[in-house]
N, C-alpha and C positions, 0 to 999 in steps of 0.2 A: 792638710785636711780638705781643702777645696779641690785639689787635683784628684783626690780619691773619689769624691762625689761625682766629678765630671766623667771619670772613666766608668763608673758603675751605672750611670743613667742610661746609656744606650742598651745595656744588657737588660735592664728592667723593661724598657720599651719593646725590645725584641721578644721577651718572654710573654708580654701582654699580647703581642701580635700573634704569636704561635698559639696561645690559649684561645684567642678569638677564632682563628682558623679551624681549630679542632672542634670548637663548639658548633661552628657552621656545618662541619662535616657530619657531626653526630646528631644534627637536628632531625627529629622524626618526620617522616612523610606520611601522608594519608594513604592507607592501604588500598582505598577505593580508586586511587589514581594510578595504581600500578598496572602494568600490562603483562600478565603472567605468561601469555603465549607469544610475546614479542620475539622476533627472530631477525637478526641482522642480515639484510639482503641487499644486493646491488640493484641498479635500475634494470639491467638485463634479466636478472633473476625474477624480479617482479613481473616484467613483461612476459617471460616464459611461463610463469605460473598463471598469469591472466589468460594467455593463449590456451593453456591446458584446461582451465575452468570453462572457458567459452566452448572449447571442443567437446567436453563432456556434456555441457548443456545442449549443444547442437545435436549430439547423438541421442540424448533423451527426447528432444523435440521430434526428431525424425522418427524414432521408434514409436512415440506416441501418435504421430500423424498416421503412420502406416497401420498401427493397431486399430485406431479409430476408423480408418477408411474401410477396413475389413468388416466393421460393424456399423457402417454409416446408415444403412437402411432403417434399423430400429431407432437410431438417433433422429433421423429425419422425420419419421412417423411420430416420435414423441414431441418434437417441436411443432408439428402440425396440429396437435390436439387443441390448443387455444383457438384456432381458426374454425370453430364450428359454424357451419352454414356457408362456407366458401369453398370454391373449387379451384384447383391449381392446374395451370397449363404450362407446357414447355413451348415457349414462343420462338425458340431458335434452335438450330442444331447443336447438340451437346450441352444445352443449358442445364439440364439436371446433373450431368457429369461434373460441370464446373461448380454447381451448388454443392455436390457431394464433396468435392475437394475443399471447398471453403469451410463447410461444416467440420470436416475431418481436421483441417488446420486449426480452427478455433478449439475444438475438443482436444486435439493432440497437445497444444500448448498448455491447456488446462491440466491435462493428465501429467504432463512433464514438469509442471510448476514446482512440485516438491524437490525434484532433483535440481532444478535451476536455483531455487532458494538455498538449498544445501551448498551448492557451489559458490554462491555469493557469500554465504556465511563463512565458509572455509577461507575465502580470499581476504575478507575484511577482519576476521577474528584476531589475528596477531596485532592489529593496530588499535584494538578496543581496550579500554580500561575495565577494571572489575565492575565499576558502577554501570558502565554501558553494557557489559556482558549480561548483567542481571536483568536488564531491560529487553535483551534480545529475544529470549525465549517467549515471554508473554506477548511481545509485539508480533512475533511470527505467528504464533497460534491464534492470537486474537484477530490478526489480519486475515488469516485463512478462514476462520469461522465467520467473520463478517462478510467476506467475499461470497461464500456459499449462501449466507443469509440473503445477500443482495440478489444473487441469481434466483433463489426461491421466491423472493418478493416480486421480482420482475416477471417470472414465469407464472406465478399464481395470481397476481393482482394487476400489475401494470399492463402486460400484454393483453390479457382478456378484456380489460376495461377499454383499451384503445381499439381493439378489434370489434368489440360490441358497438362502439360508437360509429366506426366506419361502416359496419354491416347494416346497422339500423338506419343510418343516414342515407337516404335515397334507395332504400330497399324496394320501394314500390316503383322505382324508375329504372334501375339498372340491375342486371344479374351479377352476382358476386363471383366473378371469374378472375383470379389474380395470377400474375406472373410468379412462378415459384422462386425465381432469382430475387425479385424485389421483396417478396415476403421474407425470405431468409436474411436479406440485408437488414430489414427492419427488425427482425427478432434478435439476430445476433448482436447488432449494435446496441439495442436496448438492454439486453442481458448483461453484456460486459460493461457498459456505461454505468449501470446500476451497481454491479459488483465493485467497480472502482470507487463509486461515490460512497459506498458503505465503509470505506477506509477512514472516513473523517474522524471517528472517535480514537482510532489508533494514533493518528497524526497528532491529535490534541494531547493525548496522554504523553507522547514522546516530547512534545514541546514543553509541557508542564514539568515532566520529570527532569529534563535537561536544563530547566531554569530559563528557557528562552522567552516564554510567554507565561503570564500568570493567569489564574482563574478570574480575578477582577477585570483584567484587560479583555478576556474573552467575553465576559458578561457585558462589558461596556460597549462592545461592538455588535450587539444583537440586531440592531436596525440594518446595518450593512450586510449582515448574514442573510436576513430575509430578502433583501434586494438581490443579493448574489444568488440565492436559491431560486428565485423567480427567473433570473437570467439563465442559470444553468439548466433549469427545467425546460426552457425554450430552446437551448442550444444542444443539449445532450440527447434529448428525446427525438427520435426521427419522425415522430408524428406531430401534427399541428393541432390536435384536439386539446381543449382545455382540461379535460379529465386527466389524461396521462401527465400533462405538464404540472397540473396541480398536485397529483399524487407524488410525483417525483420531487417537486419542490418542497412539499410538506414532509416527505421522508428526510430530505437533507436538513431541514430545520430541526426535526426531531432528533436526528443523529448528532447534530451540533450540540444541542442542550444535553443529550445523553453523555457526550464526551465531557462536558463541563461537570456533570454530576459524578462521573467516574473519576475525574481529576480531583474533585473535593474528597471523595472516598480515599483516593490514593494518598492525598496529603495527610488525612487524619490517621490512616493506618500506618504510615511510615514516619509521621512527624516531620515531613518535608515542608519547609516554609521558605525556601530560597526564592527571592524575587529576581526577575530578570534584570540584566545590566542596563 
């Protein structure tokens, strides 16, 4: 009797082990963590695809720059509108030509940005999970809308406010005759710095949606945000007048709290309550 029990015991243990392995294999996974577009590729295949995406983006930028250069005169005239009361001079040979190239380059990159974004999405899409893919569309469209809003804010409010300050200050002492190159350096830098700064709510929503930072953590750091907004207002704005820096810093603080509000709405609408690790 005892020998029979001894011979049957390993069989029972083996059956238990097999059952445990099959249970692990059949364990359901979260569909949101799946990568539906995942493709097995080697290192050189990835590098080849990256080279191809960069090439397409470069072609789009080149086409955008050439197209904008053919229409650069009305673009230059449009950017001169905020400088009412000032005259522009070409202080060196070819200065206006190089300004035209600079304006065409900025505008060409802006025009080609949809193609660039599309190429980036095509490259990273296979590595994204379903959860991350659902965030991709709103993030791209929200980022584009906020960037355009930032350009409009700078063109309609920041640049005129700064120029009015400079024109009125010392108007009875000096005549306002500006270098066209320095003026467009000022305008283009302020435009694109403001457009990039308006991406703050999108970054906040992504951090909240991915569970990296929580809304309470963002609220607890509001003092540091105000200090950072003042510093960025002084660094990113090419002018030294307090009006432009104050408007820029105030916009950053407003965008930060707007991002927190959108994060709260996102959590309520989706039931998302994950806390950061």
